[in-house]
N, C-alpha and C positions, 0 to 999 in steps of 0.2 A: 697738291695734285692728287695724292692718294684719296683725300676726302671727296674730291670731285668725281673720281672714278667710281668710288663706292656708291655715291648718291645716284649716278647714272645707272649702275647695275640694279640698285634697289627700285628706281623708277621703272626700269624695264621689267623687273620681276612682277610688278603689278599686272602687266599685260600677259606675261608668259606663264604665270602660275594658274593652272587650270582650276576652274570652279572656285575662284577667289571668294572669300567670305564677304557677305553683303553688308554686314553691320560693323560699326567701328569698334565696339567693345567686345572682347573675347572673354567669355565666362568659363572659368576653369574650376574643377573640383579635384582636390587631392585626397585620395583614399588614405584614411588615418587610423584604421583599426589595427589590432594586434598583427605584427609582422610587417607593417608598413613603415618601419624605421630601422636603421642599422643597429647592430650590436653596440651597446654602450650609450645609446640615445633612447629617448622616449618621444613623446609628442612634441617636445621642443624642436625636434628635427622637422616635422611637418610645418610648425609655425615658422621656423627659419626659412624653409623653402617658400612658403607663402610670402614672407617679407621680401626675400630676394627678388622674386618674380615681379611683385607689385612696385617695388622701388625702381627696378630697371626698366619696366615697360608700363607706361601710364595708361595703356589701352587694354590691359588685362586685369580682370578682377578674379580673386581667388577665394574659395571657401573650402573648409575641411569637410570631408564626407565620411560618414560612418555607415555601418551595415544597413541601418534603417533607411538610409537615403538611396540605396541601390535598388530603385524601382522606377518604372517608367515616368510617373507623374513628377518625380524629382529630377531624374537624369535629363529629361527633355528641356530643363532650364539651363543646361550647360552645353558648351561647344566642345569641350575637351575634358577628359578625365585622366589624371596622372596616377599611376601606381608607382610609388617611389622605391628607393633603396630599402633593403631589408630582406625578408625571406619570401620568395615566390610561393613556396609550399604553405607557409602560414597565412599569406594573403588569400590564397585559394580557399583555405579552411575558413578564414574570417568572412569571406564572401558567401560561402555556402552554395548549395546547388541552385537555389533561386537567384541569388545575387550574380552568380556566373552567367546564368541564362539571360537575365535582364541587361547585364553589362554588354554581353556579346550582341544582343539585339540592338542596343543603343548605338554601338559602333557600326554594325551592319547597315543600319538605316541612315548613316551619315555622320555619326559622332566621331570625335577624334580620340585617340589613345596615345599617351606617352608612357612608356615603360622605362624606368631607370634601374639598372642592375636587377634587383629582385623583381621589379615590375616587368623587365624583359624576360626573365625566367617564366613568369606567369603567362606571358603572351605566346611563347613558342609552342611547337607541336609535340615535343616529347612528353610522354606520360610514364608513370609506373603505377603499381598498385596502391601507392600511398599519395602520390602527387597528381592532382587533376589540373592540368593547365587549361588556359582558355582556347588554345588552338586558333588564334586569330592571325597568326603569322605563318608564312610558308618557310619558316626556319625550324631547325631542330638542334638539339645539343650535340656537340662533337662526341660526347660520351653520354651515358644515361644520366638521369636527374640525381642519382645517388652520388655521382662522382663530381661534386662541385668544388671541393676544397683544393684549390691550386695555389693560394696565397695572394697577397696584394702587392701593388707596385705604384710608383710614379711612372706610369707607362709611356713609352714613346709611341705616338700616334701620327698617322699621315692622312691628309685630305686626299680624296679622289678628285677627278675633274668635276664631277657632279657636286661634291662637297664644297669646292671653292666657289661654285655658282651660288650656293645658298648661304655660304659663310665667307663673303668677299672681304671681310674686314682684315683677314690675315694675308700678309704678303708671302709668308713662308708656308710650305706644305706640311712641315713637321712641327709638332709641339708635344708637350707632356701634360698628362692628366692623371689624377688619382683613379686607381682601379682596385676594387676589393672583391675578388672572387666572383665577378659577374659572369654571365653565360657566354660560352664560346659557341657561336652559332654557325651552322652550315645549312645549305639549301635542303629542303625536304625532297625536292625532285632530283633527278639524275644530274650529276655534274656536267654531263654533255649538253644539257639544256640551259638556256639563259635563266638565271635566278628570277623569281617573281618579285624581287624587291630592288630598290636603288640603294647602293652603298655610298655613304658620304664620307666615312672615316674608316680606316683599317688599322689593325695592330701592326706596329713595327717591332715591339718588344716580344720576346718569347718568355712567358711566365710559367714556371713549373716547379717552384721550390717547395711545394707541399706534396703529400703522399699520393693524392688522387690524380696528379697531373703528370704528363709525359712531355719530353722535349719536342718542340716543333708543332705544338697544337694551337698556339695563339697567333703566331706570325702570319700576317696576310688575311686574317679573318676579320669579318665586319666588327667595327667598334660603334658605328652609328648607321642605322638604315631606316628607310621609309618604304611602306607598301600599302596596298589597299585591302580592306576586308569588306566586301560588299560595296556600299557607297561611302564607307568611312575610311579614315587614314590611320595607319599604325606607325608610330615612330619609336624605335627601340635603341636605347643607349646602354651599352654594357659597362661604361665607366661612370665617373661621378664628377660632372662639371660643377655641381652645387657644392662640392668640397674643394674645388680648385680655384683659388683667387685668381682673377684675370679671365676666368672662363665661366663665371656665373651666368653671364648674358646668354650663354648657349641654351639654357633652360627655356627662357621665353622664346628664343628662336625656334626651338623644337616644338613648343606649343603652337607657334604660328604655322609650322609645317603641318602639324596634325590638324589644325583648323582650316587649312587651305587659304590662309591669309597672306597678304603681301608682307615683305620684310620691313623691319623697323630698324633705323640706324641708332645703335647704342653709343653712349658716350665713350670716347677714346680713353678716358681715365680708367674705365673698368674693362677695357678690351686689351689685355696685355698678356705676354708670355712671361710669367714670373718664375716658372720652373724651367731650368735649363739643362737638366740631366736626368737620366733614368736611375731610379732607385728601387731595389727589391726590398719589400717590407718583410724581411726574414724574421724568424723568432728572435734573433739577436737585436734587430731593429725595434721590435715590439717591446722587448724587455727594457731597452734603453729608454724608450718613450714612457713606459709605465713608471720607471724610476724617476724620471724628470717631472712627470705629473705629480708624483707623491711629494717631491720637493716643493712644488707650488702650494700644496695643502699643508705642509708641515710648519711648525714653529721654528723657523731657521732664519739665519741672517738675511736681511733684504738683498744684499749683494748676491748671495747664492741663488735667491729666487729670480733675480734679474738675469743671471747667467743661465739658469735653467730655461727661462722664457725665451731667451735668444737662441739657445740650442734647439729648442722645440721648433722655433720658427725656421731655422736653417734646415731642420729635418723635414719640413713641410708637414708637421703634425696637424691633423684635423681636430683631434680631441681637445687641444689646448684652448680652442675658442669657448669651450664650456666653462672655463675658469676666468674669463675676462671680467665678468661683472663683480665677482668676489674680490679679485685682485685690485679692481678700481676703488674698492673701499679700504684698501690697506692704509695703515698709518704712515707707511714709508713713502717719502717723496719720490725716491728713485724707482720704487715698484710701480707707483701710479703713473709716472712718466713713461716707463717701459711698456706698460700695458696699453696706454694711449697710442704709442707708436705701433704696437702689434695690431691693434684694432684697425688702424689706417692701412697697414701692410696687407692684412687679410680682407680688406674691404668689407668688414663684418657689419652689414646693415642692421641686424637685430640689436646692435648696440648704439645705433645712430641717435635715438632720442634720449637714451640713458646718458650718452656722452654730452649731449646738449644740456641736459639738466645738471650733470656733474660740473661742467665747465661754467655754467651760470652761477653756481654756488661756490666754486673754488676761489679762495681768497689769496692763495699763494701766487705772487706775481711771476714766479718762475714758470708757471704753467700757461701763461697767456699766449705765448708763441705756439706751443704744441697744441693747445686747445683750438686756436684759430686755424691751424693747419688741418686738424682732423675735421672740424666743422665745415671748413671750405671744401675739403675733399668729398664729403658726403652731400654737400649742396649741389654738386655737379652731376647728380645721378641721371638727370634727363637732358 
């Protein structure tokens, strides 16, 4: 019944979505210069994002973009540009004056923009003498751009009525998602006026455990919004669906919103609420994660490595995925088995073909069942 309702909503969306894109394939560019990846990651983040999008949505093609590509003759080949997590300040610097000008013109003339965390910082209206934002959004920071350090969380988030219209897969209004010091946005115009944007998700959590934040600043603020800049569409996400297993599909959905495209029904296997409680990523939490990650790197008993891996999974660690490939090469049977289970839990598509190759060459009969489970799991992506 749920599946039928969702299909009906998606069919209707084709007709109610204004200016629906006229071509089947949506071409997307991910800005991948300095600043366009979170702390602790490099370009493997942008590659990961590319893989997640293309594996989940067969009608989206993705290329990585660098500074030399931010000019009209290249941008005109794309429907949507993503500025991902990282530093909005550094991404602005990487674009340079001409890059910022050409990107704004691309959006104003009908291109789509998706800003995730740092990319949302880049889009909003607040400036200071060091940070030059794009000002393609009618939002500004609740504080100035210098006061960004409020901490991270597995944040509690709630859909608005508009949000449920565009994300009909969820029966519940509330869910949990990774958040790492993304922008807290408020309208540029007077609070008495209706905001110039549609809000799809809002914060339920109040996040303020770092020095730059104050109590009461996040609750009720936009977590995901959409608006227009000229003829183009701007979609801003302050959290990290690409770091939250069960929510990866929200990234291609955001792309479709920015492109003006109809909705696409994603496989139920990857549309799940795996996180069930709010967690503040305090200094103590970060120290614990750091210690457990060092255990994975160390020459220590396989049993302790497996225990560390399981604890990191229960903590909803993001960084643990960077260790999967190395752990799969372990001599220990129990370590290899544990990492295969973790890859399945995290729906970690960048390991999909590595797992296939590994399982094809694995001679130990004890791995046949887990290999089949993981391979079957990823075979259901469309």
